[in-house]
C-alpha positions, 0 to 999 in steps of 0.5 A: 579184603574190603579195601580199595587201593589204586593202582598208583597207592599200591605202586607207591606204598604197598609195592616198597612195603613188600619189597624193601628198597630192591624190587623182586620178581617174586613176593613170599606169602608170609610177607604179602599176608603181613603187610595185607594185615597192616593195611586193613588194620590201618583203615587207610583205604576203606570205602566211602560210607553209603551217604557219599556214594549216593551224593556222588550219584545224585551229583551226577543225576542232573534231572533229579531222576533217580537214575542215570543211563547206563551208557552216560555212566559208562562213559563217565567211569572210563572218562573221568577220575584219576584213574579212570575205571578200566572197561573190564571193570565198568563191564562187571559193575554195569552188568550187576546194576543195570535194570535189564528192561530200561537199561537204566542204573537206579543208584538208589537200589544200588546204594541200599544194596551195597549198605547192606 
């Protein structure tokens, strides 16, 4: 869907749109589809652009070397943020971005890949 809704936002906003005032154990697909389309049309949860992502990586790269060590990035992702990333999410991310030979994340390459 190319939108990024946190668990908190989902619980506070989307679940209310889906269930109304009374939570139900089952959601009818037409209602789920309607809420999802409205959410996408709102552009409220779109990802930041590549310049924001690159600036974030550069802020973490205090030595200005153009990469981050995978273990350091993993620690930052699971320890910081509100909410922090889940271990499973970090593992999936690192699996695709870590240079196998060096154990580093060359973030400019990653941002370029994500910008295609």
